[in-house]
N, CA, C and O atoms as CSV, one atom per row, in Angstrom:
chain,resi,resn,atom,element,x,y,z
A,1,MET,N,N,59.066,17.370,-19.253
A,1,MET,CA,C,58.384,16.462,-18.358
A,1,MET,C,C,58.953,16.628,-16.953
A,1,MET,O,O,60.170,16.626,-16.770
A,2,PRO,N,N,58.070,16.773,-15.954
A,2,PRO,CA,C,58.568,16.980,-14.595
A,2,PRO,C,C,59.222,15.723,-14.034
A,2,PRO,O,O,58.891,14.598,-14.408
A,3,ARG,N,N,60.129,15.951,-13.153
A,3,ARG,CA,C,60.820,14.847,-12.509
A,3,ARG,C,C,59.960,14.337,-11.349
A,3,ARG,O,O,59.337,15.128,-10.641
A,4,THR,N,N,59.930,13.033,-11.162
A,4,THR,CA,C,59.180,12.450,-10.041
A,4,THR,C,C,60.092,11.555,-9.232
A,4,THR,O,O,61.059,10.985,-9.737
A,5,CYS,N,N,59.760,11.455,-7.998
A,5,CYS,CA,C,60.532,10.599,-7.101
A,5,CYS,C,C,60.014,9.165,-7.228
A,5,CYS,O,O,58.830,8.918,-6.998
A,6,ARG,N,N,60.851,8.254,-7.578
A,6,ARG,CA,C,60.388,6.884,-7.766
A,6,ARG,C,C,60.104,6.171,-6.444
A,6,ARG,O,O,59.511,5.092,-6.452
A,7,HIS,N,N,60.504,6.735,-5.332
A,7,HIS,CA,C,60.253,6.116,-4.031
A,7,HIS,C,C,58.880,6.483,-3.470
A,7,HIS,O,O,58.371,5.781,-2.596
A,8,HIS,N,N,58.278,7.555,-3.947
A,8,HIS,CA,C,57.021,8.030,-3.374
A,8,HIS,C,C,55.881,8.124,-4.385
A,8,HIS,O,O,54.928,8.873,-4.168
A,9,THR,N,N,55.961,7.403,-5.445
A,9,THR,CA,C,54.864,7.417,-6.408
A,9,THR,C,C,54.065,6.124,-6.285
A,9,THR,O,O,54.598,5.076,-5.919
A,10,LEU,N,N,52.800,6.220,-6.594
A,10,LEU,CA,C,51.939,5.043,-6.550
A,10,LEU,C,C,52.136,4.213,-7.811
A,10,LEU,O,O,52.294,4.763,-8.901
A,11,PRO,N,N,52.126,2.904,-7.666
A,11,PRO,CA,C,52.254,2.072,-8.864
A,11,PRO,C,C,51.022,2.237,-9.761
A,11,PRO,O,O,49.918,2.481,-9.274
A,12,ARG,N,N,51.221,2.102,-11.044
A,12,ARG,CA,C,50.106,2.217,-11.973
A,12,ARG,C,C,49.228,0.974,-11.851
A,12,ARG,O,O,49.714,-0.153,-11.754
A,13,SER,N,N,47.939,1.217,-11.860
A,13,SER,CA,C,47.000,0.099,-11.789
A,13,SER,C,C,45.769,0.441,-12.603
A,13,SER,O,O,45.551,1.593,-12.980
A,14,THR,N,N,44.981,-0.562,-12.864
A,14,THR,CA,C,43.757,-0.316,-13.612
A,14,THR,C,C,42.755,0.401,-12.723
A,14,THR,O,O,42.771,0.266,-11.500
A,15,PHE,N,N,41.898,1.153,-13.355
A,15,PHE,CA,C,40.879,1.908,-12.635
A,15,PHE,C,C,39.845,0.944,-12.067
A,15,PHE,O,O,39.262,0.150,-12.805
A,16,ALA,N,N,39.621,1.010,-10.777
A,16,ALA,CA,C,38.631,0.140,-10.137
A,16,ALA,C,C,37.299,0.873,-10.038
A,16,ALA,O,O,37.229,1.986,-9.517
A,17,THR,N,N,36.261,0.249,-10.534
A,17,THR,CA,C,34.942,0.877,-10.455
A,17,THR,C,C,34.288,0.529,-9.127
A,17,THR,O,O,34.515,-0.542,-8.564
A,18,HIS,N,N,33.497,1.428,-8.656
A,18,HIS,CA,C,32.763,1.215,-7.417
A,18,HIS,C,C,31.280,1.209,-7.747
A,18,HIS,O,O,30.794,2.033,-8.521
A,19,THR,N,N,30.574,0.264,-7.143
A,19,THR,CA,C,29.134,0.265,-7.365
A,19,THR,C,C,28.500,1.261,-6.413
A,19,THR,O,O,28.884,1.352,-5.247
A,20,GLU,N,N,27.548,1.991,-6.908
A,20,GLU,CA,C,26.875,2.984,-6.090
A,20,GLU,C,C,25.722,2.346,-5.339
A,20,GLU,O,O,25.049,1.450,-5.849
A,21,SER,N,N,25.508,2.813,-4.139
A,21,SER,CA,C,24.318,2.420,-3.401
A,21,SER,C,C,23.241,3.435,-3.718
A,21,SER,O,O,23.445,4.641,-3.581
A,22,LEU,N,N,22.115,2.945,-4.136
A,22,LEU,CA,C,21.015,3.823,-4.478
A,22,LEU,C,C,19.920,3.718,-3.432
A,22,LEU,O,O,19.758,2.687,-2.779
A,23,LEU,N,N,19.187,4.783,-3.287
A,23,LEU,CA,C,18.084,4.831,-2.348
A,23,LEU,C,C,17.054,3.767,-2.707
A,23,LEU,O,O,16.645,3.660,-3.864
A,24,PHE,N,N,16.637,2.986,-1.728
A,24,PHE,CA,C,15.636,1.920,-1.874
A,24,PHE,C,C,16.059,0.852,-2.879
A,24,PHE,O,O,15.211,0.258,-3.545
A,25,ASP,N,N,17.352,0.607,-2.992
A,25,ASP,CA,C,17.886,-0.363,-3.936
A,25,ASP,C,C,18.154,-1.716,-3.288
A,25,ASP,O,O,18.138,-2.741,-3.970
A,26,GLN,N,N,18.399,-1.732,-1.982
A,26,GLN,CA,C,18.687,-2.971,-1.270
A,26,GLN,C,C,17.938,-2.969,0.056
A,26,GLN,O,O,18.068,-2.038,0.850
A,27,TRP,N,N,17.160,-4.006,0.286
A,27,TRP,CA,C,16.328,-4.112,1.485
A,27,TRP,C,C,16.678,-5.382,2.248
A,27,TRP,O,O,17.139,-6.366,1.669
A,28,GLY,N,N,16.452,-5.342,3.556
A,28,GLY,CA,C,16.522,-6.518,4.404
A,28,GLY,C,C,15.201,-6.657,5.126
A,28,GLY,O,O,14.552,-5.656,5.429
A,29,MET,N,N,14.789,-7.894,5.408
A,29,MET,CA,C,13.485,-8.094,6.029
A,29,MET,C,C,13.560,-9.201,7.065
A,29,MET,O,O,14.298,-10.173,6.903
A,30,ASP,N,N,12.783,-9.041,8.137
A,30,ASP,CA,C,12.724,-10.042,9.200
A,30,ASP,C,C,11.352,-10.008,9.842
A,30,ASP,O,O,10.596,-9.050,9.680
A,31,ILE,N,N,11.040,-11.067,10.574
A,31,ILE,CA,C,9.791,-11.134,11.333
A,31,ILE,C,C,10.140,-11.110,12.811
A,31,ILE,O,O,11.014,-11.848,13.265
A,32,VAL,N,N,9.447,-10.254,13.561
A,32,VAL,CA,C,9.654,-10.113,14.998
A,32,VAL,C,C,8.421,-10.668,15.692
A,32,VAL,O,O,7.300,-10.352,15.294
A,33,GLY,N,N,8.597,-11.470,16.696
A,33,GLY,CA,C,7.443,-11.994,17.440
A,33,GLY,C,C,7.853,-13.288,18.095
A,33,GLY,O,O,8.938,-13.815,17.853
A,34,LYS,N,N,7.079,-13.727,18.823
A,34,LYS,CA,C,5.707,-13.641,19.218
A,34,LYS,C,C,5.594,-12.631,20.357
A,34,LYS,O,O,6.232,-12.780,21.399
A,35,LEU,N,N,4.772,-11.602,20.144
A,35,LEU,CA,C,4.583,-10.527,21.109
A,35,LEU,C,C,3.223,-10.685,21.782
A,35,LEU,O,O,2.428,-11.538,21.388
A,36,SER,N,N,2.959,-9.871,22.785
A,36,SER,CA,C,1.629,-9.925,23.404
A,36,SER,C,C,0.595,-9.507,22.365
A,36,SER,O,O,0.852,-8.639,21.532
A,37,ARG,N,N,-0.564,-10.130,22.424
A,37,ARG,CA,C,-1.582,-9.925,21.391
A,37,ARG,C,C,-2.127,-8.510,21.385
A,37,ARG,O,O,-2.410,-7.926,22.431
A,38,ALA,N,N,-2.264,-7.981,20.195
A,38,ALA,CA,C,-2.852,-6.662,19.965
A,38,ALA,C,C,-4.247,-6.880,19.373
A,38,ALA,O,O,-4.661,-8.023,19.175
A,39,PRO,N,N,-4.966,-5.805,19.091
A,39,PRO,CA,C,-6.280,-5.975,18.454
A,39,PRO,C,C,-6.175,-6.816,17.177
A,39,PRO,O,O,-5.165,-6.773,16.475
A,40,GLU,N,N,-7.218,-7.569,16.892
A,40,GLU,CA,C,-7.294,-8.474,15.741
A,40,GLU,C,C,-6.272,-9.602,15.842
A,40,GLU,O,O,-5.837,-10.126,14.817
A,41,GLN,N,N,-5.885,-9.981,17.042
A,41,GLN,CA,C,-4.981,-11.106,17.309
A,41,GLN,C,C,-3.596,-10.953,16.668
A,41,GLN,O,O,-2.935,-11.950,16.376
A,42,ARG,N,N,-3.172,-9.748,16.456
A,42,ARG,CA,C,-1.862,-9.521,15.833
A,42,ARG,C,C,-0.770,-9.664,16.885
A,42,ARG,O,O,-0.773,-8.964,17.898
A,43,GLU,N,N,0.163,-10.578,16.637
A,43,GLU,CA,C,1.238,-10.821,17.600
A,43,GLU,C,C,2.619,-10.923,16.954
A,43,GLU,O,O,3.584,-11.290,17.625
A,44,TYR,N,N,2.729,-10.609,15.685
A,44,TYR,CA,C,4.006,-10.600,14.974
A,44,TYR,C,C,4.161,-9.276,14.234
A,44,TYR,O,O,3.178,-8.621,13.891
A,45,PHE,N,N,5.410,-8.898,13.997
A,45,PHE,CA,C,5.713,-7.743,13.152
A,45,PHE,C,C,6.597,-8.211,12.014
A,45,PHE,O,O,7.541,-8.972,12.226
A,46,ILE,N,N,6.298,-7.764,10.819
A,46,ILE,CA,C,7.203,-7.954,9.696
A,46,ILE,C,C,7.854,-6.593,9.450
A,46,ILE,O,O,7.164,-5.581,9.319
A,47,VAL,N,N,9.178,-6.576,9.390
A,47,VAL,CA,C,9.939,-5.324,9.303
A,47,VAL,C,C,10.893,-5.397,8.115
A,47,VAL,O,O,11.611,-6.381,7.945
A,48,ALA,N,N,10.893,-4.352,7.298
A,48,ALA,CA,C,11.832,-4.233,6.174
A,48,ALA,C,C,12.610,-2.932,6.343
A,48,ALA,O,O,12.037,-1.900,6.693
A,49,VAL,N,N,13.923,-2.985,6.092
A,49,VAL,CA,C,14.800,-1.821,6.262
A,49,VAL,C,C,15.605,-1.608,4.984
A,49,VAL,O,O,16.218,-2.542,4.467
A,50,ASP,N,N,15.602,-0.371,4.476
A,50,ASP,CA,C,16.438,-0.006,3.337
A,50,ASP,C,C,17.865,0.173,3.839
A,50,ASP,O,O,18.094,0.897,4.808
A,51,TYR,N,N,18.824,-0.478,3.189
A,51,TYR,CA,C,20.208,-0.439,3.657
A,51,TYR,C,C,20.859,0.932,3.505
A,51,TYR,O,O,21.724,1.286,4.306
A,52,PHE,N,N,20.471,1.703,2.511
A,52,PHE,CA,C,21.116,2.989,2.264
A,52,PHE,C,C,20.588,4.083,3.187
A,52,PHE,O,O,21.370,4.774,3.840
A,53,SER,N,N,19.271,4.245,3.245
A,53,SER,CA,C,18.684,5.351,4.008
A,53,SER,C,C,18.263,4.962,5.419
A,53,SER,O,O,17.990,5.829,6.250
A,54,LYS,N,N,18.209,3.651,5.695
A,54,LYS,CA,C,17.714,3.110,6.972
A,54,LYS,C,C,16.205,3.352,7.141
A,54,LYS,O,O,15.700,3.342,8.263
A,55,TRP,N,N,15.493,3.567,6.038
A,55,TRP,CA,C,14.043,3.729,6.057
A,55,TRP,C,C,13.415,2.406,6.484
A,55,TRP,O,O,13.823,1.344,6.013
A,56,VAL,N,N,12.427,2.465,7.371
A,56,VAL,CA,C,11.792,1.262,7.901
A,56,VAL,C,C,10.336,1.200,7.465
A,56,VAL,O,O,9.609,2.191,7.534
A,57,GLU,N,N,9.925,0.031,7.018
A,57,GLU,CA,C,8.521,-0.281,6.756
A,57,GLU,C,C,8.175,-1.456,7.658
A,57,GLU,O,O,8.930,-2.426,7.727
A,58,ALA,N,N,7.038,-1.381,8.351
A,58,ALA,CA,C,6.641,-2.451,9.264
A,58,ALA,C,C,5.130,-2.624,9.230
A,58,ALA,O,O,4.383,-1.703,8.902
A,59,GLU,N,N,4.701,-3.846,9.582
A,59,GLU,CA,C,3.273,-4.142,9.636
A,59,GLU,C,C,3.044,-5.237,10.668
A,59,GLU,O,O,3.833,-6.177,10.771
A,60,ALA,N,N,1.965,-5.116,11.428
A,60,ALA,CA,C,1.589,-6.136,12.401
A,60,ALA,C,C,0.833,-7.252,11.686
A,60,ALA,O,O,-0.001,-6.992,10.818
A,61,LEU,N,N,1.135,-8.505,12.060
A,61,LEU,CA,C,0.493,-9.672,11.449
A,61,LEU,C,C,-0.121,-10.559,12.519
A,61,LEU,O,O,0.381,-10.630,13.641
A,62,SER,N,N,-1.204,-11.233,12.171
A,62,SER,CA,C,-1.806,-12.180,13.104
A,62,SER,C,C,-1.235,-13.578,12.911
A,62,SER,O,O,-1.232,-14.374,13.849
A,63,LYS,N,N,-0.751,-13.889,11.715
A,63,LYS,CA,C,-0.116,-15.183,11.457
A,63,LYS,C,C,1.022,-14.974,10.468
A,63,LYS,O,O,1.054,-13.995,9.722
A,64,ILE,N,N,1.952,-15.920,10.483
A,64,ILE,CA,C,3.088,-15.853,9.577
A,64,ILE,C,C,2.873,-16.890,8.483
A,64,ILE,O,O,2.710,-18.077,8.769
A,65,SER,N,N,2.873,-16.453,7.257
A,65,SER,CA,C,2.785,-17.369,6.120
A,65,SER,C,C,3.472,-16.707,4.934
A,65,SER,O,O,3.680,-15.493,4.914
A,66,ALA,N,N,3.818,-17.521,3.954
A,66,ALA,CA,C,4.450,-16.967,2.754
A,66,ALA,C,C,3.519,-15.985,2.064
A,66,ALA,O,O,3.970,-14.989,1.499
A,67,LYS,N,N,2.224,-16.260,2.108
A,67,LYS,CA,C,1.252,-15.366,1.477
A,67,LYS,C,C,1.282,-13.986,2.132
A,67,LYS,O,O,1.278,-12.973,1.434
A,68,GLU,N,N,1.312,-13.936,3.466
A,68,GLU,CA,C,1.360,-12.652,4.184
A,68,GLU,C,C,2.672,-11.920,3.921
A,68,GLU,O,O,2.681,-10.700,3.752
A,69,VAL,N,N,3.777,-12.658,3.886
A,69,VAL,CA,C,5.087,-12.049,3.621
A,69,VAL,C,C,5.121,-11.448,2.221
A,69,VAL,O,O,5.567,-10.315,2.040
A,70,MET,N,N,4.648,-12.204,1.227
A,70,MET,CA,C,4.658,-11.713,-0.146
A,70,MET,C,C,3.690,-10.549,-0.332
A,70,MET,O,O,3.960,-9.634,-1.110
A,71,LYS,N,N,2.559,-10.581,0.380
A,71,LYS,CA,C,1.612,-9.464,0.309
A,71,LYS,C,C,2.262,-8.188,0.839
A,71,LYS,O,O,2.131,-7.127,0.228
A,72,PHE,N,N,2.962,-8.282,1.973
A,72,PHE,CA,C,3.681,-7.133,2.540
A,72,PHE,C,C,4.759,-6.651,1.571
A,72,PHE,O,O,4.872,-5.453,1.310
A,73,PHE,N,N,5.550,-7.584,1.037
A,73,PHE,CA,C,6.627,-7.243,0.104
A,73,PHE,C,C,6.072,-6.492,-1.106
A,73,PHE,O,O,6.626,-5.467,-1.505
A,74,TRP,N,N,4.990,-6.991,-1.686
A,74,TRP,CA,C,4.422,-6.356,-2.873
A,74,TRP,C,C,3.804,-5.002,-2.541
A,74,TRP,O,O,4.099,-4.002,-3.196
A,75,LYS,N,N,2.941,-4.974,-1.515
A,75,LYS,CA,C,2.179,-3.763,-1.188
A,75,LYS,C,C,3.065,-2.650,-0.628
A,75,LYS,O,O,2.936,-1.496,-1.034
A,76,ASP,N,N,3.955,-2.984,0.293
A,76,ASP,CA,C,4.710,-1.956,1.011
A,76,ASP,C,C,6.102,-1.669,0.445
A,76,ASP,O,O,6.680,-0.626,0.752
A,77,ILE,N,N,6.645,-2.556,-0.364
A,77,ILE,CA,C,7.980,-2.319,-0.923
A,77,ILE,C,C,7.895,-2.067,-2.432
A,77,ILE,O,O,8.236,-0.978,-2.894
A,78,VAL,N,N,7.451,-3.050,-3.193
A,78,VAL,CA,C,7.462,-2.944,-4.655
A,78,VAL,C,C,6.542,-1.834,-5.148
A,78,VAL,O,O,6.954,-1.019,-5.973
A,79,CYS,N,N,5.306,-1.785,-4.659
A,79,CYS,CA,C,4.359,-0.770,-5.149
A,79,CYS,C,C,4.746,0.647,-4.729
A,79,CYS,O,O,4.403,1.604,-5.423
A,80,ARG,N,N,5.442,0.800,-3.626
A,80,ARG,CA,C,5.811,2.137,-3.149
A,80,ARG,C,C,7.182,2.595,-3.623
A,80,ARG,O,O,7.371,3.780,-3.897
A,81,PHE,N,N,8.151,1.672,-3.727
A,81,PHE,CA,C,9.531,2.064,-4.010
A,81,PHE,C,C,10.112,1.434,-5.273
A,81,PHE,O,O,11.231,1.771,-5.659
A,82,GLY,N,N,9.396,0.544,-5.914
A,82,GLY,CA,C,9.897,-0.147,-7.098
A,82,GLY,C,C,10.562,-1.463,-6.725
A,82,GLY,O,O,10.710,-1.790,-5.548
A,83,ILE,N,N,10.956,-2.204,-7.739
A,83,ILE,CA,C,11.579,-3.511,-7.509
A,83,ILE,C,C,13.019,-3.298,-7.058
A,83,ILE,O,O,13.804,-2.675,-7.773
A,84,PRO,N,N,13.378,-3.813,-5.868
A,84,PRO,CA,C,14.750,-3.618,-5.382
A,84,PRO,C,C,15.749,-4.476,-6.157
A,84,PRO,O,O,15.407,-5.537,-6.678
A,85,ARG,N,N,16.976,-3.999,-6.219
A,85,ARG,CA,C,18.060,-4.755,-6.857
A,85,ARG,C,C,18.429,-5.968,-6.015
A,85,ARG,O,O,18.723,-7.036,-6.552
A,86,ALA,N,N,18.415,-5.803,-4.692
A,86,ALA,CA,C,18.753,-6.894,-3.775
A,86,ALA,C,C,17.778,-6.884,-2.612
A,86,ALA,O,O,17.365,-5.828,-2.132
A,87,PHE,N,N,17.419,-8.081,-2.169
A,87,PHE,CA,C,16.493,-8.203,-1.043
A,87,PHE,C,C,16.959,-9.363,-0.191
A,87,PHE,O,O,17.045,-10.493,-0.673
A,88,LEU,N,N,17.262,-9.101,1.071
A,88,LEU,CA,C,17.791,-10.122,1.969
A,88,LEU,C,C,16.719,-10.556,2.957
A,88,LEU,O,O,16.149,-9.729,3.669
A,89,TRP,N,N,16.447,-11.852,2.998
A,89,TRP,CA,C,15.499,-12.409,3.959
A,89,TRP,C,C,16.340,-12.927,5.125
A,89,TRP,O,O,17.250,-13.729,4.917
A,90,TRP,N,N,16.051,-12.486,6.330
A,90,TRP,CA,C,16.891,-12.874,7.457
A,90,TRP,C,C,16.460,-14.203,8.045
A,90,TRP,O,O,16.815,-15.246,7.495
A,91,THR,N,N,15.724,-14.213,9.117
A,91,THR,CA,C,15.444,-15.457,9.836
A,91,THR,C,C,14.023,-15.931,9.629
A,91,THR,O,O,13.287,-16.129,10.596
A,92,MET,N,N,13.626,-16.114,8.384
A,92,MET,CA,C,12.261,-16.539,8.108
A,92,MET,C,C,12.255,-17.953,7.536
A,92,MET,O,O,11.635,-18.208,6.504
A,93,ALA,N,N,12.945,-18.869,8.209
A,93,ALA,CA,C,13.047,-20.237,7.713
A,93,ALA,C,C,11.703,-20.948,7.710
A,93,ALA,O,O,11.495,-21.872,6.923
A,94,HIS,N,N,10.792,-20.531,8.576
A,94,HIS,CA,C,9.500,-21.207,8.683
A,94,HIS,C,C,8.647,-21.057,7.431
A,94,HIS,O,O,7.715,-21.838,7.239
A,95,CYS,N,N,8.931,-20.085,6.574
A,95,CYS,CA,C,8.151,-19.976,5.332
A,95,CYS,C,C,9.055,-19.841,4.116
A,95,CYS,O,O,8.613,-19.366,3.070
A,96,SER,N,N,10.328,-20.254,4.236
A,96,SER,CA,C,11.272,-20.026,3.142
A,96,SER,C,C,10.934,-20.824,1.892
A,96,SER,O,O,11.049,-20.291,0.788
A,97,ASN,N,N,10.521,-22.082,2.022
A,97,ASN,CA,C,10.221,-22.869,0.826
A,97,ASN,C,C,9.022,-22.313,0.081
A,97,ASN,O,O,9.059,-22.187,-1.143
A,98,GLU,N,N,7.956,-21.978,0.803
A,98,GLU,CA,C,6.775,-21.379,0.167
A,98,GLU,C,C,7.141,-20.039,-0.472
A,98,GLU,O,O,6.738,-19.752,-1.599
A,99,ARG,N,N,7.900,-19.229,0.249
A,99,ARG,CA,C,8.269,-17.902,-0.235
A,99,ARG,C,C,9.137,-18.011,-1.480
A,99,ARG,O,O,8.916,-17.294,-2.455
A,100,ASN,N,N,10.122,-18.903,-1.455
A,100,ASN,CA,C,10.999,-19.065,-2.611
A,100,ASN,C,C,10.219,-19.528,-3.830
A,100,ASN,O,O,10.476,-19.079,-4.947
A,101,PHE,N,N,9.268,-20.424,-3.615
A,101,PHE,CA,C,8.426,-20.872,-4.721
A,101,PHE,C,C,7.602,-19.711,-5.266
A,101,PHE,O,O,7.445,-19.571,-6.479
A,102,ALA,N,N,7.079,-18.882,-4.370
A,102,ALA,CA,C,6.215,-17.769,-4.782
A,102,ALA,C,C,6.969,-16.735,-5.612
A,102,ALA,O,O,6.387,-16.129,-6.512
A,103,ILE,N,N,8.261,-16.521,-5.326
A,103,ILE,CA,C,9.010,-15.515,-6.088
A,103,ILE,C,C,9.893,-16.131,-7.169
A,103,ILE,O,O,10.615,-15.416,-7.864
A,104,GLY,N,N,9.839,-17.460,-7.314
A,104,GLY,CA,C,10.555,-18.112,-8.407
A,104,GLY,C,C,11.995,-18.465,-8.121
A,104,GLY,O,O,12.766,-18.659,-9.061
A,105,VAL,N,N,12.399,-18.558,-6.844
A,105,VAL,CA,C,13.765,-18.934,-6.491
A,105,VAL,C,C,13.845,-20.450,-6.438
A,105,VAL,O,O,13.011,-21.102,-5.810
A,106,LYS,N,N,14.859,-21.012,-7.102
A,106,LYS,CA,C,15.032,-22.464,-7.083
A,106,LYS,C,C,16.181,-22.812,-6.163
A,106,LYS,O,O,17.246,-22.200,-6.239
A,107,ASN,N,N,15.976,-23.795,-5.289
A,107,ASN,CA,C,17.023,-24.215,-4.346
A,107,ASN,C,C,18.009,-25.138,-5.019
A,107,ASN,O,O,18.960,-25.595,-4.385
């Protein structure tokens, strides 16, 4: 058995596992607006960003409602990339109760 220096060896510890970040596994979403009106009275943007790849999905909206947010989430995130492991809603307090009810989150 080789000799080791007891002053320069690492203490034994349990193996720590690391969780992997997967592509399109964690998303963040926010609403940007009120902007100058575009065609069809669209003055808000809903933006979702994948945390791993920084891929951006965005859509112009004419009004902000839980129905519009959930439609964007389903059509542009779930149907294209699958159900994310984590999804962070940033500053959308104006529709949080409706949205939480729609996706089954209990306060």
